[in-house]
N, C-alpha and C positions, 0 to 999 in steps of 0.2 A: 700794916703793911695791907695796901688794898690790892686784892686778887678779884679780877674778873673770870670767873667761871662760867663758862658758856654750858648751859644746861641742854640736854638732848629735848629737842621738840616731842612732844607727847599729846597725840591726837587723841583725846578724848572722846568726840564723838566715833571715831573708828573703833576704839576699844570696847564701848560700849555695845556698837552695832556687832562687832564680833563675839561678844560675850552673849548677846542676844540670838544670835545664830547658832550657836553652841548650845545654850539652854533650850532652844527650839528643838534640835535636833535630839538631843538626849531625850526630850519629852517623847517624841516622836517614834524614836526606838523601842523607848519603854512601852509605850502603847502598842507598839505591832508586837511586842513579844508578850503582852499581855491578851492579844487578840482584841482589842477595842479601838485599832484603826487600820484602815487597808494599806496595802504596799503595792508599789509600781513595779510590776514584773517586767525584766527585759525578755524579749521574743527567744525562742528556741535556737535559732543560730548564734545569738550573742550568748547564751548560755553553754554550748556547745564549745564556742571559741574560747569560754573562760575555764571551762574543765579541760581543753587541751592544753592551755597555757599554764594551768596549775600544775598538770601532770608533767609536762616538759620541765618545769623548773625542780619538782621534786626528784624525777629520774636523773636530771643532769647534778643536782647537788649530791645525790647518791654516786654517781659514776666518777663524778671528781673526787669525792670521799675516799671510796675504794681505790682508786686508780693512784693516788698518792700514797695510801697505804701499801700498797703492792709494789710500787717503786722504790718506796722510804720506810720499812715498815716501822723504824725505831720513832715514835710522836716527837721524841727530844731533839732529833736532827731535823726534824721538819719544821719545828718551832723554831728554830736557831736559822734554819734557811729562809723561814719567812721574815723575821726580824732582819735579817741582814741585807734581804731584798729590800724591805721596806725602807731604811735609812740608807740603801746604797752604799753601803761599805764594802770596799775590797777586803775579803777574807783570805787566808790562807787555805789551800786546797785541802780538806778534810780526807784522810785515807777511808777507804771502805774496810770491811771486814776481812776481804779477799785480799786486798792488798797488805794489811796487816799480817795475813797468815804468810803470805809470799815473803814478806821481810822476814819472819822469822825461820822460815823455811831456808832461805838463803843464808842467814845467820848460822843457824844450825848445822846447815851443810858444812860451812866454813869451818866451823869448832870440829867435826867428825873428820874433815880431810877432805878437800875437792878431789884429790885422785883417788879416793876409796869409791867402791860401787855404790855405798848408800850414800856419803856425801855429796857425791856428784848427781845423783839421781834427785837428792833433796834439792838440791840448788836448780837444777832445771824443771822441777815440778814448781818451786818457790816463785820462778822466773814466769811460769805459766799463768799461776795463780795472780800476778800483779796485770799479766796482761788481761786476764779475766776482769779484775777489780777497774782497772782504767777503761777497759770497754763497756764495763758494767756502767760507769758514770757517763761516759757518753751518751749512752742510752738512756739513761735518767733525765738528762739535760734535753735530747732528742726529743722524748716523748712527753717531757714538760711544756717544750715552746711550740710544738705542731697539735696536741692535744688538749692538755690540762689547762694552759694560759689562755688560749681562744674561750673555751666553755667558762672559765672563771670571769673572764669578760664579758662574756654574756650576761652571766649571773650579777655581777657587779654593774653593767649598764643597762643593756637594753630590758633585763628582768625587773631592775628595780625601777625602772622608769614606767612600766608597764604595772608594777606595783602600786606605785605613786598615783598615776592617773586613775586607777582603779578606785583609790581610796577618795579621791575627789571626786568620782562619779558617784559613789554611795554617798558623800555628803550632799550633792546636788541632788540625789535621788532624795534624800530626808529632807532636804528644803523644800522639793517639788510636794510631796506629798502632806508635809505640815501646811503649806499654802493651800492645798485641796481641802485640807479639813477646817481652815479657817472659811474659807468659800461655802463648805456646806454649813458649818454654824451660822455665818452672816445670814444665809439663804433662810435657815430656820429661824431667825430673829426678825423678819419682815414682818409689820404689821404689828410689831410690839414696841412697847416704850423703853427706852434706854436710861439709863442712870448717868453715864457720862457725856451726855448731850450730844453726842454723833450720832445722827440718824441712821437706821438699818440700812436704807439704801447708800447713804454714802459710806458704810462700814462695808457693804457687798461690792461697790464700786472699788474701793482700794483693795481688798482681797483679791478681786479678779484681775486687777493690775499685778499685784504681786505674782498672783498665778503664772501670768502670761511671761513676765520676766523668769521666773522660774523654769517653766517649762523649756524656754528657749536656752537658758544656761544647760540644763539638763540635755538637752538634744545635743548640743554643741559638744558637749563633754563625752557622751556616749558614742559621738561619730569619732572623735580623737581616741577613745581608749578602743574602738572596733577596729580601726585602722591598724593600731599598734599589734592588739590581738591578732590580727590578721597574718601579720608578719612574722608571726612563729613558724609558717610553712617554710619561708625561705631561710630562717634559721635553721630549721631540721636540715634541709639540705646543705647548709653550710657547716653544720656538723657532721654529717656525711661524708663530707671529704675530708675533715679533721680526723674521722676514726679511721679512713682508708691511710693517711698519713701514720697513724699509730701503728697500725697492722703493718705497714711498710717498714717502721723503726724495728719493732719486733723481729720480722724476718731478717733483716739486717744483722740485729744483734746476734741471735742465735745462729745464724749463719758463722757469723765471726768466732763464737764460743766452738761451734764444732771444729771450725778450722785448727782454732789454739789448740784443743783437746787431741785432735788426729796429728798435728805437728808434735804434740808433748809424746805421745803413745810411739811415733817413728822414733824420735829422740831416745826415749827408753830402751826400746828393743835396739838400738844400736849400741847401747853401753853393756849388753848382755845382761846376766843375771836370770832371776826365777822365772819360770814359765806362769802364764796366768791360769786361776784356777776359777771354777765358775760354782758360786754357792746354789744350792738348789732347794727350792722349798717344795713341797708336795709332789717330787719328781716322779712322772711316768714316762714310758718309754715313747707313748705316740705323741707326746705334747710339744710343744715349740720349744722349750728348753733343752730337750733331749737333741732336736736337731742341732742346736748351738752347742751343745757338749760334743758331739760326733764330729765338729769341725775343730777342735782345739788342735793345736799343733802339738804333735807327741814327739818333735824332733830333739833330739838331747835327752830324750828319756827312753832310750831303747832298752828292750826288755821290760819296762814298766807297764803296767794297766793302770787304767782309772777307777776309782771307787769311791764311792758315797758313804760318807761318817752317817751312821744311823743315830748316834746321841754322841754328846760330848763326853772328854775322857779324859782324866788327869795323868800325866806321866807319873809312875811310881818312881823314876829315876832320869837320870842323864842319858840312858841307852833308849828311852821311849820318847816319842812326840805326843804333845797335848793336841788334841783332837775336838774340833766344834761342829756342833751336829749340822748335818746338810753339807758341810762343805766337800768338796771334791779334792782328792788327792792322788797321787801316783803311787802305786806297790807294785811287788815282785815276792816271788818265793824267797825265804830264807836258804843259805847255803849253809851246811846241810839243812834241809825242809825240818820247819817246826810246825807241829800242828795247831799250837796256840796263837802265832805271831807271823806277820808277814813285814819285810823290809818296807818304810814308807818313805814317801819323798815329797815335803812342802816347800816349793821353791829351793834354796840352797840348803835347807834344813834336812837333815836324815835322821831316822831312828825306827825303831821296832813299835808296832801298832798290832793293836788284839783284833785277830780274825772276825770275833764274834760283834765289832762293832764296826764291820763294813759290810757293805753292798758292792760287788763288783759290776761295774757298769760295760767292760769290754769282755767279749768271751775270750 
């Protein structure tokens, strides 16, 4: 069987030339590191642009990484989202932890009985948690589109181009300095006999031609790289707009969360049930917490006073209440009075509490 297989064209001359250029650059770089060869330095303005570019890339990478971790703390979820995004596969909506919590609360409330105070409250809280979870997902998507994606696009586009052009410039710089070295060596050979039959004058002339070409290519590449580096200023102005958009999305998100929780509090209040209590840590009469405690609504607790629990207490039997250090409860004197105990109230729970474990907050 005759098979005509066309082999790809192979340019031997180009291969040899490229290999020679690579070897020349390696030699030049090695000599520079050893201090036996001079290096062309860029001007101060170019160096400043380079430093600013490197700084922008470093901090943009960190900000993107930290923002992703803040929005989606689970690294596995971030990887999954990344994979599906790359293959453009439509996936089912993944529930957040808040939404899972909401679902279980709603299901548990149904089991306990939605007509009962705890069951109905659990269902309402579960519904609020679902809203929070949905709100959170919308915020993550919004923040990703207005902030993370533009910054990633910069890193994967403009920043990669700058890095590539800087690498080309460094190659051109090594070629230029290698040519300078050859010119210096050719000049040092003037007036001497050569072994390869090429006169020192001809070698110098060729070296100077190569130098002019290398200088021209270096200057052109330096100008291209400089223009790209100068564009970082415009990039930072663009990133500033993205940052404002990110903050605005956060403001909307937290505002919506606040509204959801305020609505939930009103719904729970309409159901009736226990009065709220405020745990106090390091309570002092003149601090901000004292002001909040003084504003607690005592309606429905007529005859009771507020008391702070000094340390935790485990009930000895069913007639006593378990106490947690620093919690605030409602108390009143026993009838008939008891020198060791008071009547205590924790929401709907009532029982005896030892006076020694209490600090009265109301006169």
